[in-house]
N, C-alpha and C positions, 0 to 999 in steps of 0.2 A: 710166206714164212721168211723171216730174216735169217734164221739159223738153219743150216742143212746138216743133217746127221750123216756123217761119212765114216764108215768102218768103225762102229762103236767098239770100245774096249771095256771089259768088265774088270773093275778093281776088286780088291779084297772085300770091300764093303757090300758088294753085290749090286750096286747101282750102276747102270749103264751110263757112261759119260761120253758125250760127243768128242770125236777126235779133234775137231777144230771149232772153236767158238769165237766169232768175230767181235762180239760186243758183250759187255756185262753192264748191269744197271745197279744203282744204289737206291735202296728203299728210303723214303722219307717224304715229308710233306712237300718239300721243294725238290723238283726233279733235277737230277744231275746224271750226267752220262760220261763214262770213261771208256776208253778203247784199250783193250788188252787182248792178247791171244795166248794160247798155250804153247805156241812155237817160239823160236828164238827171234824171228823177224816180225816186227809189229806190222799190222795191216795198214796199208797206205790209205784205205778208204776213210774219208772224213765221217764224223758222227752225224747221224741224221737228226734233224730237229723233231722234237716231240710234238704231236698234233694237239694234245691236251695236257699241259704241264700239271694241272691240278689232279688229273686222273692218269698217272703213268701206267703204261702197259708192261706187265711182267711176263716172262716166259717160264712156265712150269714144265717139268719133264716127268713122264710116267716112270716110276721107280722100277718097273718091271721090263718094259720094252723100249723106253726112251722116247715115246711119242711126245712131241712138243705141243704145248697148249698156251696160247697168249690170252692173258686176262687183264682187264682194266681194273685197277685198284681204286679204293676209296680215297677221298681227299681229307676225311676227318671232320668235315663241317656238317653238323646235324641239320642245317637248313638247306643243304645242297639238294636240288630236285633229282639230279642224276643218281646220287648215292641213295636217296630215299626210295626211289623206284626199285633199285637193286635190292635194298633191304626188304622191300615188300615181297618180291619174288623169292628171296632167300628164306624168309620166315614162313611164307606160305607153304613152300615145299617141306620145311622142317616140321611145322605144326600139323600138317596134313596127316602124317603117319600116326599121330596120337588122337587128334580130334575126330577123325573119320570113323573110328571104331567105338565112339561113345554111343550108348543107347539113346540118350537124350542130351541135348545141348541147350544150355540156358545162357542168355546174354544179359548181363547186369551192368547198368551205368550208375556211377556214383559221382556226385559233384560237390564242390565246395563253393561257398559264397565268394563272389568276385573279390580279388585282392588288388588294392591300389598299386599303381606302377612303382611307387617309391618304397613299398613295403615288401614286395615279392622277394623271396630268397629260397635257397635250397631247403631251409627248414620246413617250408610249406609242403614241399614234395615228400619229405620224410614224414610229416604229420599225416598226409594222405595215405601213405603206405601203412602207418601204424593204425590209423582208423579202420582201414580195410581189414587188417589182421584181427582187430577186436570184433568187427562185424561177423567175419566168417567163423570165429570161435564161438560167438554167441549163438549162431544158427547151425553149428556143427551137430550132427553129420549131414544136414540137408545140403550145405555147401561142402562138398567132399574135397575136390581138388580141381585144378585147372590152370589157366594162364590169364595174366592181365597186363595192360599197358597204360601208362600215365600220359595224358595229353595236356597241352597248354595252348590256349588261344588268347589273342588280344586284338580287338578291333578298335580300341581307343577308350573303352569303358572299364579298363582294369583287366587283370589276368584271371582267366577262367580255367581252373584246374579241375580235371575230372579223370576218372578211371573207367576203362572199358574192360569188362571181365567176361571170360568164358569159363563156365564151370559145369561139372557133371554132378548130379545128385537129384534133389527133389525141387518142387516148385514152392516158391514163397510169395505171399501176397505183397503187392506193391505197398499197401498201407503199413504192413508189419515192418518191411524193410525201411520205409521212410521214417517211421517212428524211432526205430533203433538207430538209424544213421543220424537223426537229429540229436538224440541223446549223446551219442559218441562224439560228434563234431561240435556240439554246443551251438546249434543253430542251422546247420545245413540239412535240408530235408528233401531236395529235389533228386529223385532216383527214378530208374526205369528198369523193368525186368520183363523178359519175354522168352518164350520157347521157340527155338529155331529147328526146323526139320532137316534142312540140308547143311552139311558142314561147310560147303563153299560160301554160303551166305554168312555163316558165323565167322569165318576167317576174314571175309571182306569187311565185316563190322569191326572186328578187332584191329585190323591193320589199315583201316581207312585213312589214318593220319599220314601214312607213308606214300600215298598216291601222288604227291606233289610237294610243293613248298608248304611249310607250316602256316597256319592261318594266324599270322601275326604281322605287325607292321615291320617294314624294312629296318627301321631304327632300333628294333628290339632283337635283331639277329644275334648280336654279340652276347646280349644278356641271356638269350635262349640257350646258346652254347654253354655258357657258364652254369646255368641252372641244371642242365642234364649231363654235364661232364662226368664221365665215369659211371653213369647209370646204365643198366641193361635196357635194351630197347623193349624186350618182352621178358616178363618175369613169371616163372612158374611158382605154384604154391601147392602144399599138400604133397602128394606122391610125386609131383613134377618139379619140386623145388630145387632138386640137384641135377636135373637132367640137362645135358648140353644139347642145344638144338643144332644138329648136324645131319645133312643129307649128302652122303658121299657122291662125288661125280665120277662115274666109271669111264675108264679109258675106252674110246671107240675101237681100238685095235685089239687089246688083250683083255679088257674088262676089269683090270685092276683098279683099286681105289686109292692107291698111294701115289702122291705127287711131291716132287722136290723142286724147290726154287733154284734158279740158275746160280745164284750167289752161293747157295749151300753146296752145290757141286764143286765150286771152286774153293771151298774151305773158308769163306768169309762168314763172319758173325752177323746175322741179320735177324730182324724180327718182322714177321708178317702174319697176316690172317688170311686164311683161304676162304674169302668171302664169295667165291664163285660157286660154292656148293649150294645146291637147291634146284628148284625148277620154276619155270615161269607159270604164273597163275593164269586161269582162263580169261 
């Protein structure tokens, strides 16, 4: 640990603040480090170089007991394999609490006709979402609620957009879904549907795209980031449309789930996401 908690003092806010902090960090895509202390005399120790500038490490403190926890943050690149593996574990732990209690889990795959490289745009992703909404309303209440994720692949023959869906409800024949999907999308008819007995298999199916780099060419990385900028990684629908996927990480000392970033303790305005919440998949 870089920071040592010595004689913690409790301010009026109720958050335990370390008496001496040798370093603070500034959140951002580009890592920057500034040295400051709470005492009058600045620390003579030079700043340490960051091992991974794209994934800076931040120190969170338990709001109850002050236990320090160092977390590697995301770089913001949707094609980064390090961040994608972390998203896999994060969403696996968050979805587990909902999907594991479903009596029956159905996996549904919906595809669109390949889109040429020069024609792909965010409109196609919006079109896929709208088409899925029409499909589930057509088969309501058989498709009750659940979660879905949109994936995009490109091996050189154009962009292949498809949706992986987990839903609870009843079984639909593949022929019926294919016919309805073709009518809604005006030509796309390739679909798949199956019943999964174990929720672990269902979550692995849903989150399979996050196991590594996306299956696209390296030259399409920037376009991939633009296509999915601002889009949710996993989207709920029906009863789960407004649920925030969170699994609190409990402090190993006191068991509290409230964590505060170092810069917040010092009164600085920062914006961060506690992406370390969740659990590792099997």
